[in-house]
N, CA, C and O atoms as a GROMACS GRO file, in nm:
protein
  212
    1MET      N    1   0.080  -0.114  -0.004
    1MET     CA    2  -0.003  -0.016   0.023
    1MET      C    3   0.127   0.102   0.057
    1MET      O    4   0.125   0.151  -0.056
    2ALA      N    5   0.175   0.137   0.088
    2ALA     CA    6   0.296   0.230   0.113
    2ALA      C    7   0.309   0.315  -0.060
    2ALA      O    8   0.268   0.420  -0.110
    3LYS      N    9   0.401   0.183  -0.111
    3LYS     CA   10   0.372   0.221  -0.255
    3LYS      C   11   0.296   0.256  -0.341
    3LYS      O   12   0.317   0.360  -0.403
    4ARG      N   13   0.188   0.179  -0.364
    4ARG     CA   14   0.106   0.260  -0.479
    4ARG      C   15   0.055   0.446  -0.407
    4ARG      O   16   0.062   0.550  -0.471
    5VAL      N   17   0.024   0.435  -0.305
    5VAL     CA   18   0.057   0.546  -0.214
    5VAL      C   19   0.179   0.695  -0.246
    5VAL      O   20   0.179   0.817  -0.258
    6LYS      N   21   0.252   0.601  -0.247
    6LYS     CA   22   0.344   0.702  -0.278
    6LYS      C   23   0.415   0.732  -0.124
    6LYS      O   24   0.438   0.852  -0.109
    7THR      N   25   0.444   0.667  -0.036
    7THR     CA   26   0.430   0.740   0.130
    7THR      C   27   0.512   0.652   0.194
    7THR      O   28   0.494   0.557   0.118
    8SER      N   29   0.602   0.602   0.290
    8SER     CA   30   0.642   0.527   0.358
    8SER      C   31   0.512   0.468   0.471
    8SER      O   32   0.414   0.527   0.517
    9GLN      N   33   0.579   0.274   0.499
    9GLN     CA   34   0.575   0.232   0.569
    9GLN      C   35   0.465   0.243   0.716
    9GLN      O   36   0.370   0.177   0.758
   10SER      N   37   0.558   0.395   0.769
   10SER     CA   38   0.524   0.419   0.946
   10SER      C   39   0.415   0.560   0.899
   10SER      O   40   0.332   0.608   0.976
   11ARG      N   41   0.432   0.596   0.800
   11ARG     CA   42   0.317   0.663   0.746
   11ARG      C   43   0.164   0.606   0.722
   11ARG      O   44   0.055   0.651   0.756
   12ILE      N   45   0.204   0.483   0.644
   12ILE     CA   46   0.076   0.439   0.683
   12ILE      C   47  -0.031   0.406   0.766
   12ILE      O   48  -0.149   0.411   0.803
   13ALA      N   49   0.078   0.372   0.770
   13ALA     CA   50   0.075   0.303   1.001
   13ALA      C   51   0.023   0.424   1.020
   13ALA      O   52  -0.053   0.453   0.928
   14LYS      N   53   0.029   0.487   1.081
   14LYS     CA   54  -0.085   0.589   1.150
   14LYS      C   55  -0.132   0.695   1.094
   14LYS      O   56  -0.131   0.813   1.130
   15LEU      N   57  -0.192   0.619   0.956
   15LEU     CA   58  -0.303   0.651   0.859
   15LEU      C   59  -0.395   0.522   0.927
   15LEU      O   60  -0.496   0.557   0.988
   16GLU      N   61  -0.375   0.421   0.921
   16GLU     CA   62  -0.466   0.345   1.040
   16GLU      C   63  -0.440   0.304   1.104
   16GLU      O   64  -0.437   0.181   1.109
   17ALA      N   65  -0.403   0.382   1.195
   17ALA     CA   66  -0.407   0.438   1.348
   17ALA      C   67  -0.522   0.562   1.392
   17ALA      O   68  -0.584   0.595   1.494
   18ARG      N   69  -0.509   0.603   1.261
   18ARG     CA   70  -0.647   0.762   1.322
   18ARG      C   71  -0.538   0.851   1.358
   18ARG      O   72  -0.577   0.968   1.356
   19ASP      N   73  -0.436   0.841   1.384
   19ASP     CA   74  -0.369   0.910   1.457
   19ASP      C   75  -0.355   1.075   1.388
   19ASP      O   76  -0.357   1.081   1.264
   20SER      N   77  -0.338   1.236   1.484
   20SER     CA   78  -0.361   1.306   1.484
   20SER      C   79  -0.310   1.379   1.407
   20SER      O   80  -0.354   1.470   1.336
   21SER      N   81  -0.194   1.326   1.428
   21SER     CA   82  -0.064   1.409   1.303
   21SER      C   83  -0.095   1.415   1.180
   21SER      O   84  -0.047   1.499   1.104
   22VAL      N   85  -0.181   1.323   1.144
   22VAL     CA   86  -0.202   1.276   0.960
   22VAL      C   87  -0.287   1.396   0.904
   22VAL      O   88  -0.397   1.446   0.928
   23SER      N   89  -0.203   1.413   0.836
   23SER     CA   90  -0.252   1.525   0.748
   23SER      C   91  -0.426   1.601   0.679
   23SER      O   92  -0.372   1.652   0.581
   24ILE      N   93  -0.545   1.632   0.665
   24ILE     CA   94  -0.653   1.616   0.598
   24ILE      C   95  -0.588   1.572   0.489
   24ILE      O   96  -0.612   1.456   0.458
   25ASP      N   97  -0.461   1.670   0.378
   25ASP     CA   98  -0.419   1.664   0.288
   25ASP      C   99  -0.329   1.501   0.242
   25ASP      O  100  -0.378   1.448   0.142
   26ALA      N  101  -0.232   1.440   0.292
   26ALA     CA  102  -0.231   1.320   0.316
   26ALA      C  103  -0.340   1.213   0.343
   26ALA      O  104  -0.368   1.117   0.271
   27LEU      N  105  -0.394   1.247   0.457
   27LEU     CA  106  -0.541   1.103   0.376
   27LEU      C  107  -0.592   1.127   0.254
   27LEU      O  108  -0.591   1.033   0.175
   28THR      N  109  -0.645   1.251   0.215
   28THR     CA  110  -0.701   1.271   0.061
   28THR      C  111  -0.609   1.210  -0.048
   28THR      O  112  -0.598   1.088  -0.042
   29LYS      N  113  -0.553   1.264  -0.130
   29LYS     CA  114  -0.405   1.176  -0.116
   29LYS      C  115  -0.388   1.062  -0.125
   29LYS      O  116  -0.334   1.011  -0.223
   30SER      N  117  -0.426   1.004  -0.038
   30SER     CA  118  -0.427   0.860   0.022
   30SER      C  119  -0.544   0.798  -0.043
   30SER      O  120  -0.525   0.723  -0.139
   31LEU      N  121  -0.668   0.823   0.000
   31LEU     CA  122  -0.745   0.818  -0.059
   31LEU      C  123  -0.792   0.750  -0.187
   31LEU      O  124  -0.860   0.653  -0.224
   32LEU      N  125  -0.682   0.906  -0.256
   32LEU     CA  126  -0.726   0.923  -0.391
   32LEU      C  127  -0.686   0.814  -0.463
   32LEU      O  128  -0.747   0.735  -0.534
   33ALA      N  129  -0.525   0.830  -0.418
   33ALA     CA  130  -0.444   0.772  -0.516
   33ALA      C  131  -0.501   0.596  -0.486
   33ALA      O  132  -0.453   0.534  -0.580
   34LEU      N  133  -0.567   0.512  -0.410
   34LEU     CA  134  -0.589   0.398  -0.345
   34LEU      C  135  -0.716   0.379  -0.451
   34LEU      O  136  -0.729   0.269  -0.504
   35GLY      N  137  -0.805   0.479  -0.480
   35GLY     CA  138  -0.937   0.507  -0.600
   35GLY      C  139  -1.018   0.507  -0.607
   35GLY      O  140  -1.104   0.458  -0.680
   36ALA      N  141  -1.005   0.608  -0.472
   36ALA     CA  142  -1.171   0.696  -0.415
   36ALA      C  143  -1.159   0.800  -0.483
   36ALA      O  144  -1.059   0.866  -0.510
   37SER      N  145  -1.299   0.818  -0.517
   37SER     CA  146  -1.334   0.931  -0.584
   37SER      C  147  -1.377   1.031  -0.565
   37SER      O  148  -1.416   1.022  -0.449
   38SER      N  149  -1.406   1.156  -0.609
   38SER     CA  150  -1.363   1.290  -0.600
   38SER      C  151  -1.492   1.352  -0.542
   38SER      O  152  -1.506   1.462  -0.488
   39SER      N  153  -1.636   1.203  -0.581
   39SER     CA  154  -1.699   1.268  -0.622
   39SER      C  155  -1.718   1.113  -0.410
   39SER      O  156  -1.769   1.152  -0.305
   40GLU      N  157  -1.673   1.003  -0.427
   40GLU     CA  158  -1.652   0.986  -0.289
   40GLU      C  159  -1.602   1.052  -0.139
   40GLU      O  160  -1.665   1.051  -0.034
   41LEU      N  161  -1.470   1.106  -0.166
   41LEU     CA  162  -1.459   1.194  -0.097
   41LEU      C  163  -1.560   1.349  -0.020
   41LEU      O  164  -1.562   1.398   0.092
   42SER      N  165  -1.642   1.387  -0.174
   42SER     CA  166  -1.751   1.469  -0.111
   42SER      C  167  -1.840   1.425  -0.051
   42SER      O  168  -1.933   1.497  -0.013
   43LYS      N  169  -1.836   1.305  -0.028
   43LYS     CA  170  -1.950   1.233  -0.023
   43LYS      C  171  -1.982   1.222   0.166
   43LYS      O  172  -2.088   1.226   0.229
   44ALA      N  173  -1.751   1.198   0.236
   44ALA     CA  174  -1.782   1.095   0.357
   44ALA      C  175  -1.730   1.324   0.470
   44ALA      O  176  -1.733   1.373   0.583
   45ILE      N  177  -1.702   1.356   0.351
   45ILE     CA  178  -1.652   1.533   0.363
   45ILE      C  179  -1.714   1.584   0.480
   45ILE      O  180  -1.693   1.622   0.595
   46GLY      N  181  -1.865   1.554   0.333
   46GLY     CA  182  -2.042   1.570   0.387
   46GLY      C  183  -2.098   1.620   0.492
   46GLY      O  184  -2.142   1.726   0.536
   47SER      N  185  -2.076   1.472   0.528
   47SER     CA  186  -2.121   1.418   0.637
   47SER      C  187  -2.076   1.358   0.744
   47SER      O  188  -1.961   1.329   0.777
   48THR      N  189  -2.228   1.334   0.821
   48THR     CA  190  -2.182   1.397   1.058
   48THR      C  191  -2.104   1.298   1.088
   48THR      O  192  -2.082   1.287   1.209
   49GLY      N  193  -2.026   1.180   0.984
   49GLY     CA  194  -1.989   1.116   1.088
   49GLY      C  195  -2.029   0.906   1.111
   49GLY      O  196  -1.956   0.806   1.108
   50SER      N  197  -2.187   0.927   1.132
   50SER     CA  198  -2.194   0.877   1.189
   50SER      C  199  -2.277   0.767   1.021
   50SER      O  200  -2.279   0.645   1.006
   51GLU      N  201  -2.328   0.872   0.933
   51GLU     CA  202  -2.239   0.756   0.795
   51GLU      C  203  -2.158   0.695   0.686
   51GLU      O  204  -2.167   0.652   0.571
   52VAL      N  205  -2.061   0.717   0.801
   52VAL     CA  206  -1.925   0.681   0.762
   52VAL      C  207  -1.906   0.561   0.773
   52VAL      O  208  -1.880   0.530   0.889
   53ALA      N  209  -1.907   0.454   0.680
   53ALA     CA  210  -1.844   0.262   0.788
   53ALA      C  211  -1.681   0.332   0.788
   53ALA      O  212  -1.588   0.270   0.839
   0.00000   0.00000   0.00000
């Protein structure tokens, strides 16, 4: 996964652990690199949190 996202394994571990030091920018770039669409990201960002699985 780290190669696909073009980041380090330690950064991926922080993403997976929901580490607060991970920026929204890094999270967004990672999700897009893994195949999430802009529409899916918009829906997730606009949700209240309870609708996101």
